[in-house]
C-alpha positions in Angstrom: 27.4 2.2 1.6 27.0 -1.3 1.8 24.8 -1.0 4.9 22.7 1.5 3.5 22.4 -0.7 0.4 21.5 -3.8 2.5 18.7 -1.9 4.2 17.3 -0.6 1.1 17.2 -4.2 -0.3 15.7 -5.5 2.6 12.9 -2.6 2.3 11.9 -4.3 -1.1 9.1 -6.7 -1.6 11.7 -9.3 -2.6 14.3 -8.4 0.1 11.7 -9.0 3.0 10.5 -12.0 1.3 13.9 -13.8 1.5 14.9 -12.3 4.8 11.7 -14.1 6.5 12.3 -17.3 4.3 16.0 -17.1 5.5 14.8 -16.6 9.3 12.6 -19.3 8.8 14.9 -21.9 7.8 17.2 -20.7 10.4 14.6 -21.6 13.0 13.9 -25.0 11.5 17.7 -25.7 11.3 18.1 -24.7 14.8 15.0 -26.6 16.3 16.5 -30.0 14.5 20.1 -29.2 15.4 22.0 -30.5 18.3 21.5 -26.9 19.8 17.5 -27.4 19.7 17.7 -27.4 23.7 19.0 -23.8 23.7 16.4 -23.0 21.0 13.4 -24.1 23.4 15.1 -22.6 26.5 15.8 -19.2 24.7 12.0 -18.8 23.8 11.0 -19.9 27.2 13.1 -17.5 29.2 10.5 -15.7 31.5 10.4 -11.7 31.3 8.4 -10.3 33.9 7.3 -6.5 33.9 5.6 -5.1 37.1 3.9 -1.7 37.0 2.4 -0.8 40.6 -0.2 -3.6 40.9 -0.3 -4.6 37.2 2.0 -7.5 36.3 3.1 -8.8 32.8 4.4 -12.2 33.5 5.1 -13.8 30.1 8.0 -16.0 28.5 10.1 -14.3 25.7 7.5 -16.5 23.0 4.7 -14.7 24.4 6.5 -11.2 24.6 6.9 -11.8 20.6 3.3 -12.8 19.7 1.3 -10.9 22.1 3.8 -7.9 22.4 5.8 -7.0 19.8 3.2 -8.5 17.0 0.7 -5.9 18.0 3.1 -3.5 16.0 2.2 -5.8 13.1 -1.4 -5.5 13.5 -1.1 -1.7 14.2 0.4 -1.3 10.9 -2.2 -3.1 9.3 -4.9 -1.0 10.7 -3.1 2.0 9.6 -2.9 0.7 6.3 -6.7 -0.4 6.0 -7.7 3.3 7.4 -5.2 4.7 4.6 -6.9 2.6 2.0 -10.4 3.6 3.1 -9.5 7.1 3.5 -7.3 8.2 0.3 -6.6 4.8 -1.3 -8.4 2.0 -3.3 -11.0 1.3 -0.7 -12.1 5.2 -1.1 -14.7 4.7 -3.6 -17.8 2.0 -3.7 -16.7 0.8 -7.4 -13.3 0.3 -6.3 -13.9 -1.6 -3.0 -16.8 -4.1 -3.6 -14.9 -6.5 -5.7 -12.0 -6.8 -3.4 -14.3 -7.0 -0.4 -16.2 -9.9 -1.8 -13.3 -11.7 -3.0 -11.4 -11.2 0.3 -14.6 -12.5 2.3 -14.9 -15.6 -0.3 -11.1 -16.1 0.3 -12.0 -16.2 4.1 -15.2 -18.3 4.0 -13.8 -21.2 1.6 -10.5 -21.9 3.1 -12.3 -22.3 6.5 -15.1 -24.6 4.9 -12.4 -26.8 3.5 -10.3 -27.3 6.7 -13.7 -28.3 8.5 -14.4 -30.6 5.8 -10.9 -32.3 5.9 -9.8 -32.0 9.6 -13.0 -30.9 11.3 -13.5 -33.9 13.1 -9.9 -34.3 14.7 -9.3 -30.6 15.3 -12.2 -28.1 14.5 -10.8 -25.2 16.6 -8.0 -24.9 14.0 -10.0 -23.4 10.9 -8.9 -19.8 11.8 -5.1 -20.8 10.5 -6.4 -20.8 7.2 -8.0 -17.5 6.8 -5.2 -15.0 6.7 -2.5 -14.2 4.1 1.1 -13.1 4.7 1.3 -9.9 2.8 5.0 -9.6 2.8 5.7 -13.2 1.5 2.7 -12.5 -0.9 4.4 -9.6 -2.6 7.8 -11.0 -2.6 7.1 -14.1 -4.3 4.9 -12.2 -6.5 8.0 -10.1 -7.4 9.9 -13.4 -8.3 7.3 -15.3 -10.1 4.6 -12.8 -11.3 4.4 -10.9 -14.6 7.3 -8.7 -15.7 5.2 -5.8 -14.7 2.7 -6.5 -11.8 2.2 -3.0 -10.2 -1.7 -3.2 -10.8 -2.4 -6.8 -9.8 0.0 -5.8 -6.6 -2.4 -3.3 -5.9 -5.3 -5.4 -6.2 -4.0 -8.0 -4.1 -2.6 -5.6 -1.4 -6.7 -4.4 -1.3 -7.4 -8.0 -0.8 -5.1 -8.9 1.9 -6.4 -5.7 3.5 -9.8 -7.3 3.6 -8.3 -10.6 4.5 -6.2 -9.5 7.3 -9.1 -7.4 8.8 -11.6 -10.1 8.7 -8.5 -12.5 10.1 -7.6 -10.3 13.1 -11.5 -10.1 14.0 -11.7 -13.9 14.1 -8.4 -13.9 16.3 -9.7 -11.3 18.8 -13.2 -12.9 19.1 -12.9 -16.2 18.6 -9.3 -17.1 20.6 -9.9 -14.9 23.3 -10.4 -16.5 26.7 -11.3 -15.7 30.5 -12.4 -12.1 29.4 -12.1 -9.7 32.5 -14.8 -6.7 32.0 -12.4 -4.1 34.2 -9.7 -4.1 31.9 -11.9 -4.5 28.9 -13.6 -1.3 30.0 -10.3 0.6 30.3 -9.5 -0.7 26.5 -12.8 0.6 25.2 -11.9 4.2 27.0 -8.9 3.8 24.9 -10.4 3.2 21.7 -12.9 6.0 22.5 -9.8 8.5 23.2 -8.2 7.5 19.9 -11.6 8.4 18.1 -11.5 11.8 20.1 -8.1 12.7 19.1 -8.9 12.1 15.6 -12.0 14.0 15.8 -9.9 16.9 17.3 -7.6 16.7 14.3 -4.4 16.2 16.7 -1.8 16.1 14.7 1.1 15.2 17.0 2.0 11.4 17.0 2.8 11.2 20.8 -1.0 11.2 22.2 -1.7 8.5 20.2 1.2 6.4 20.7 0.6 6.8 24.8 -3.1 5.8 24.4 -2.2 2.7 22.3 0.3 1.7 24.8 -2.4 2.0 27.5 -4.7 0.0 25.2 -2.2 -2.9 24.8 -1.9 -3.2 28.3 -5.4 -2.8 29.3 -6.3 -5.7 26.3 -3.6 -7.9 27.7 -5.0 -7.7 31.2 -8.5 -8.1 29.9 -7.8 -11.6 28.3 -8.7 -10.5 24.7 -5.8 -11.2 22.1 -4.2 -7.8 21.6 -4.0 -8.5 17.8 -7.6 -6.8 17.6 -6.7 -3.9 19.6 -3.7 -3.5 17.4 -5.9 -3.4 14.5 -8.6 -1.1 15.7 -6.0 1.2 17.1 -4.4 1.7 13.6 -8.1 2.1 12.0 -8.9 4.9 14.4 -5.7 6.8 13.5 -6.6 9.2 10.8 -5.4 9.5 7.2 -5.6 12.5 4.6 -3.9 13.5 1.6 -1.6 16.7 2.1 -3.2 20.0 1.9 -1.9 22.6 -0.2 -2.1 25.2 2.3 0.1 23.2 4.9 2.7 22.6 2.0 2.8 26.4 1.5 3.1 27.0 5.5 6.0 24.6 5.4 7.8 26.5 2.3 7.3 29.7 4.3 9.1 28.1 7.4 12.0 26.7 5.2 12.3 30.4 3.6 12.7 31.9 7.2 15.3 29.2 8.0 17.0 29.9 5.0 17.2 33.8 6.0 17.8 33.4 9.6 19.1 29.7 10.6 18.4 29.1 14.3 17.5 26.4 16.5 13.8 27.7 17.1 13.3 28.1 13.4 14.7 24.8 12.8 12.1 23.4 15.2 9.4 25.2 13.5 10.1 23.7 10.2 10.2 20.2 11.7 7.0 20.7 13.2 5.6 22.4 10.1 6.8 19.3 8.2 5.2 17.0 10.5 2.0 19.1 10.6 1.9 18.7 6.9 1.6 14.9 6.6 -1.2 12.9 8.3 -0.3 11.4 11.8 -1.2 7.8 10.1 1.4 8.4 7.3 3.9 9.4 9.8 3.3 6.6 12.0 3.2 4.0 9.2 6.4 5.3 7.8 8.2 4.9 11.0 7.0 1.7 12.0 6.5 -0.2 8.6 10.6 -1.0 7.8 11.1 -2.1 11.6 8.2 -4.2 11.5 8.9 -5.8 8.3 12.5 -6.2 8.9 12.6 -6.8 12.7 9.5 -7.7 14.2 7.7 -10.3 11.6 11.1 -12.0 11.2 11.6 -12.3 14.9 8.1 -13.9 15.1 9.0 -16.5 12.5 12.3 -17.3 14.3 10.0 -18.0 17.4 7.2 -19.7 15.8 8.5 -21.7 12.9 11.1 -23.9 14.9 9.5 -27.2 15.2 11.3 -30.5 16.1 10.9 -32.9 13.1 12.9 -35.3 14.6 12.0 -38.9 15.8 9.1 -39.6 13.5 7.3 -36.3 13.9 7.6 -35.5 10.2 5.9 -38.6 9.2 3.3 -38.1 11.7 2.5 -34.6 10.8 2.2 -35.9 7.2 -0.1 -38.5 8.2 -2.4 -36.0 10.4 -5.6 -34.5 8.7 -4.7 -31.3 10.4 -1.8 -30.9 8.2 -3.6 -31.8 5.1 -6.8 -29.5 6.3 -4.3 -26.4 6.7 -2.7 -27.2 2.8 -6.0 -27.6 1.6 -7.6 -24.9 3.0 -4.7 -22.4 2.1 -3.6 -23.8 -1.4 -7.2 -24.8 -2.6 -9.4 -22.4 -0.6 -7.7 -19.3 -1.2 -7.4 -20.1 -4.8 -10.9 -21.2 -5.4 -12.8 -18.4 -3.0 -10.8 -15.4 -4.2 -11.0 -16.5 -7.7 -14.9 -17.3 -7.6 -15.4 -14.3 -5.6 -13.9 -11.9 -7.8 -15.7 -13.6 -10.7 -19.0 -13.3 -9.0 -18.4 -9.6 -8.1 -17.5 -8.7 -11.7 -20.3 -10.6 -13.2 -22.8 -8.9 -10.8 -21.7 -5.8 -11.9 -20.1 -4.7 -8.4 -17.1 -3.1 -10.0 -14.0 -4.1 -12.5 -10.7 -5.6 -12.6 -8.1 -2.9 -12.4 -6.9 -2.1 -15.8 -4.0 -4.2 -17.2 -5.1 -7.4 -14.9 -6.5 -10.4 -16.8 -8.1 -13.7 -15.4 -4.9 -15.4 -15.7 -3.0 -13.0 -13.3 -6.1 -13.0 -10.7 -6.1 -16.8 -10.8 -2.1 -16.3 -10.1 -2.6 -14.1 -7.5 -5.1 -16.0 -5.9 -3.0 -18.9 -5.7 -0.3 -16.6 -3.9 -2.7 -15.8 -1.3 -2.4 -19.3 0.0 0.8 -18.2 1.7 -0.6 -17.7 5.2 2.5 -18.0 7.3 2.5 -15.0 9.7 -1.6 -15.2 10.8 -1.6 -18.9 10.4 1.5 -19.6 13.0 -0.1 -16.9 15.5 -3.5 -18.7 15.4 -1.7 -22.1 15.6 -0.3 -21.2 18.8 -3.6 -20.0 20.3 -5.8 -22.9 18.6 -3.7 -25.8 19.7 -2.4 -26.8 22.9 -1.1 -30.2 21.8 2.3 -30.1 20.7 1.8 -32.7 17.9 -1.3 -30.7 16.8 0.9 -27.8 16.7 3.7 -29.4 14.8 1.2 -31.2 12.0 -0.4 -27.5 11.5 2.9 -25.7 11.1 4.1 -28.4 8.7 0.9 -27.6 6.9 1.7 -23.8 6.8 5.3 -24.4 5.5 3.8 -27.0 2.7 1.3 -24.5 1.5 3.9 -21.7 1.5 6.1 -23.9 -1.2 2.7 -25.3 -2.9 1.2 -22.0 -3.4 4.4 -20.7 -4.9 4.9 -23.3 -7.4 0.9 -23.2 -8.4 1.2 -19.5 -8.7 4.2 -20.0 -11.0 2.2 -22.1 -13.1 -0.7 -20.4 -13.4 1.4 -16.9 -14.4 3.1 -18.8 -16.8 -0.1 -20.4 -18.2 -1.6 -16.6 -18.3 1.4 -15.6 -20.4 1.7 -18.3 -23.1 -2.0 -19.3 -23.5 -3.7 -16.0 -22.8 -0.8 -13.5 -23.7 -0.7 -11.8 -20.3 2.8 -10.7 -20.5 1.9 -7.8 -17.8 -0.5 -7.1 -15.3 -0.1 -3.3 -15.1 -1.0 -0.1 -16.8 0.5 0.8 -20.2 3.7 2.8 -20.0 4.0 4.2 -23.4 2.9 7.6 -24.4 -0.1 7.4 -26.7 -0.3 9.3 -29.1 3.2 10.6 -29.5 4.1 14.2 -29.0 3.1 16.1 -31.9 3.8 20.3 -31.7 0.9 21.0 -34.2 -1.6 20.0 -31.5 0.4 19.7 -28.2 1.5 22.8 -26.0 5.2 22.7 -25.9 7.7 25.0 -24.0 11.4 24.8 -24.8 13.6 24.0 -27.8 11.4 22.5 -30.8 14.5 20.1 -31.4 15.5 19.3 -27.8 16.8 15.7 -27.6 14.4 15.1 -24.5 10.6 15.5 -23.8 8.8 15.6 -20.6 4.9 15.4 -20.6 2.8 16.1 -17.9 -0.5 15.2 -17.5 -2.4 17.6 -15.1 -5.3 18.6 -13.2 -5.9 22.4 -12.5 -7.7 21.7 -9.4 -5.0 19.1 -8.1 -2.7 20.6 -5.4 0.3 18.4 -6.4 0.2 19.4 -9.9 0.3 23.1 -8.7 3.3 22.3 -6.6 5.0 20.5 -9.6 4.5 23.3 -11.8 7.7 25.1 -10.8 10.0 21.8 -11.8 9.9 22.9 -15.7 11.7 26.0 -14.6 14.5 24.1 -12.8 14.7 21.7 -15.3 15.0 24.5 -18.3 17.7 26.3 -16.0 19.7 22.9 -15.4 19.7 21.2 -18.7 19.9 24.2 -20.8 18.0 23.5 -24.3 18.1 19.8 -23.9 14.8 19.3 -22.5 11.3 20.4 -23.8 8.2 20.5 -21.9 4.4 19.3 -22.8 1.4 19.5 -20.9 -1.8 17.5 -21.4 -5.0 17.6 -19.4 -6.5 15.1 -17.3 -9.4 16.5 -15.1 -10.2 14.1 -12.5 -13.9 14.9 -12.6 -14.9 12.6 -9.8 -12.9 14.7 -7.0 -12.3 17.9 -8.8 -15.8 19.4 -10.2 -14.1 22.6 -11.8 -11.0 20.9 -13.3 -12.7 20.3 -16.7 -13.9 23.7 -17.3 -10.6 25.1 -16.3 -8.9 23.1 -18.6 -11.2 24.5 -21.6 -10.6 27.8 -20.3 -6.9 27.2 -20.8 -7.5 26.0 -24.5 -9.6 28.9 -25.0 -6.7 31.1 -24.0 -4.6 29.1 -26.5 -7.0 30.4 -29.3 -5.7 33.8 -28.3 -2.0 32.7 -27.9 -2.1 33.2 -24.3 -2.3 29.2 -23.1 0.6 29.5 -20.8 -0.3 32.9 -19.4 -3.9 31.1 -18.4 -2.0 27.9 -17.4 -0.1 29.5 -14.6 -3.1 31.9 -13.7 -5.0 29.0 -13.1 -2.6 27.1 -10.6 -2.2 30.6 -8.6 -5.9 30.7 -8.1 -6.6 26.9 -7.9 -9.3 27.7 -5.0 -11.4 29.8 -7.6 -12.2 27.9 -10.9 -16.1 29.0 -11.2 -17.2 30.1 -14.9 -17.2 33.7 -13.5 -13.8 33.3 -12.1 -12.4 32.1 -15.3 -13.9 34.7 -17.3 -12.4 37.3 -14.8 -8.9 36.0 -15.4 -9.1 36.3 -19.3 -10.1 40.0 -18.6 -6.8 40.5 -16.0 -4.7 38.8 -19.1 -6.1 41.2 -21.4 -8.0 38.6 -23.8 -11.2 39.3 -25.8 -13.5 38.3 -23.2 -16.8 37.9 -25.6 -14.4 35.6 -27.7 -13.2 33.7 -24.5 -16.8 33.2 -23.6 -17.9 31.7 -27.1 -14.8 29.5 -26.9 -15.7 28.4 -23.4 -19.0 27.1 -24.7 -17.4 25.5 -27.8 -18.1 21.7 -27.9 -14.8 21.0 -29.9 -12.9 22.6 -27.0 -14.4 20.3 -24.6 -13.7 17.4 -26.9 -10.1 18.2 -27.0 -9.9 18.1 -23.3 -11.7 14.8 -23.2 -9.0 13.6 -26.0 -6.3 14.3 -23.7 -8.3 12.2 -20.9 -8.5 9.4 -23.6 -4.9 9.7 -24.5 -4.0 9.7 -20.5 -5.9 6.2 -20.2 -4.1 4.6 -23.1 -0.8 5.8 -21.7 -1.5 4.3 -18.3 -2.1 7.9 -16.8 -4.4 7.5 -13.7 -3.9 10.3 -11.6 -2.1 13.6 -11.3 0.3 14.7 -12.0 1.5 11.7 -14.1 5.0 12.2 -16.1 6.5 10.7 -19.3 10.0 11.1 -20.3 10.9 10.5 -23.6 7.6 9.0 -24.4 7.8 6.6 -21.5 5.8 6.8 -18.0 8.2 8.0 -15.2 7.5 6.2 -11.9 8.6 7.3 -8.8 9.3 11.0 -7.3 8.7 13.8 -10.0 10.6 16.6 -8.6 13.2 18.5 -10.5 16.3 16.8 -9.0 15.0 13.3 -9.8 13.7 14.2 -13.5 17.2 15.8 -14.0 19.3 12.7 -12.8 16.9 10.4 -15.0 17.8 12.7 -18.0 21.4 12.7 -17.4 21.3 8.7 -17.1 19.6 8.8 -20.3 22.5 10.8 -21.8 25.0 8.7 -20.1 23.4 5.6 -21.4 23.4 6.9 -24.9 27.0 7.8 -24.7 28.3 4.2 -23.8 25.7 2.9 -26.4 23.4 0.9 -23.8 
C-alpha cells in the first residue's frame, strides 16, 4: 500500500517536481563530494551496441541524452498531436493566443541572451528557449493560486508551442555532419508513420517498431534524435473515443460475463485497445516512466557540475551565466506577457475564463524554468567545460529566481487585483429549483446531482445509466437533475434536441423524450424529433408549435448561461450538492463521493 501511495504521489505535478529537484541536488552533491570521480566515471562508461554493420558506440551519458530522452520528446510530440486534434489547439480561437505568446517566449529570451553573452558564446542562445513543463507545473502547484486549473491548461498549451519550437531548434541548429543515406531512411520512417495513421492502424506495435528504426536512422544520420522523437509523436493519430467502439467493447464484456474464456478475454482486451486512440494509449504507457525515470535520470546525468576550486566564482563572473539567467528569468516573463497582451489586444483570442492578467504574469515567470531542454542544449552547444559549468549554473539560478519571481507576482495578483484563483467557478448558479428544473428522485433527498448534458454528446449517452445505479444503491438519498448545455460548435443538432425535450415536458413526457433522444443520437433532425414525438404518443401539432416557441429556445439558452456561470464548459459536467465534481463521473465514483460527504457529516467535519 505504501509503495502504491508513493507511486501515486510521484505522478502528481508536485511529486514529479520534488523528485526532479531531489535528483538535481543529489547530482550536485555527488559531483562536489569526495566521490566525484565515481560520478564522472559512471557517465563515461562505454556502452557499445552493434547490429550487423551498424554500430552505436556511446558512453552512458550520451545514451541517456540521445537515447532515453527521445522518449521524452516522443511524449511531447504525442501531447502536441492531442492538443491539435482534440484539445486546446483544436480551434483557431483557442490556439492563436498561446501560439503568439509561445513564439514571443522563444524569441525574446534568445535576444536577451545574445545581448548579454552574444560576444562570448553566441552558440548558447538555444539554452534559453525551452521550458521544463514538469518543473513548471510542480512549482505552480506550490506557489500558484489556490485553484489554478484554467491557468494550468493555458501554461500547458504555451509549453506545447514552446517545446515544439525548442525541439525544432535543437534538431536544425545543433546537428552536425549530416549523412544523407540514413537521413533518407529516417524520412521513409516518417512517411511510414504518416501512412499508418492514414490507414487508421490501431495497434501500437507497428508504430513502436517504426519509431525504433527512426531513432537509429536519425542517430546514424548525425541529426539530434530529439526532433525525430517530436515528429514521430506528431504523426501518431489522436481522436476522441467513438460511441460505436464503446458499445462494441460493452458487448464483448457481456460475452465474457456469459462465457469467460481466454479467447473471449483476448477479444475484450483488443476491443478496449481499439476503442482508445493509439496516441492516448502510448501516452498513458509512457508518461509516468518518462516523468519518474527518464527525466530524473537525465537530471542526474547533466546537473552534476563540479563547483569546487573557484569554479562557482568563475561561473558567477561569466557573461554566459547571466545571459542564461537574463534570457530565462527576464526574457520568458517579458516575451510571454507581451505576446499574450498583444494577441488579446489584436482580437486573436481571449484568455481562458477565470485567468486574470496577474496570473498570466506569474505563469510567464514560471516559464523561465528551463532545466531539461536547457541542459540538453548546453551539452550540445558548448565543448569547453568552463562554459558548460557557467551555463548550467545559470540554469539552476534561473530555476530558483523564476520560482521566487512567480511567487511574488501571484501574491501581488492576489492582494492587489483580488485574483484568488485562476480557475472556473465551482458553485452551481442558480441553485436547483424544482419549479423549473427537471428532477428525478425524492424531492427531499439529502443529496442532489446536477448534470449539464448535450443530447448529441456520446459521453453523455454513456453517463445516463449512472442515475439508475445511484438510485438503486443510495435508496432515496439522492435526486437527479438535468440541465442543457448544447455544444453548438461541434454538435449542430443538440440545441434543437434540447428544445424537443422541453416541448415534451409541456406534455408531461420530458424523461421519456430524454431517454429516446439518447437512444437515437445519430438521428436528431427536425423530422426525426417529430417522429419521436409521434412514437411517444404526444400531440404532434402541439409539439411542432412548441418546437418553434421562442420561449423554449430561450430556456435552453438560459441553461447554457447557467453552465457558464457555474464553470461547466463541456459535457457531461456534474455538480454534487451544488459543487462542481472533478474527476471520473462513473456511478461508483459518485457513490463514493456521496458516502464521503455522509461520513464527514456524521463526524462533524
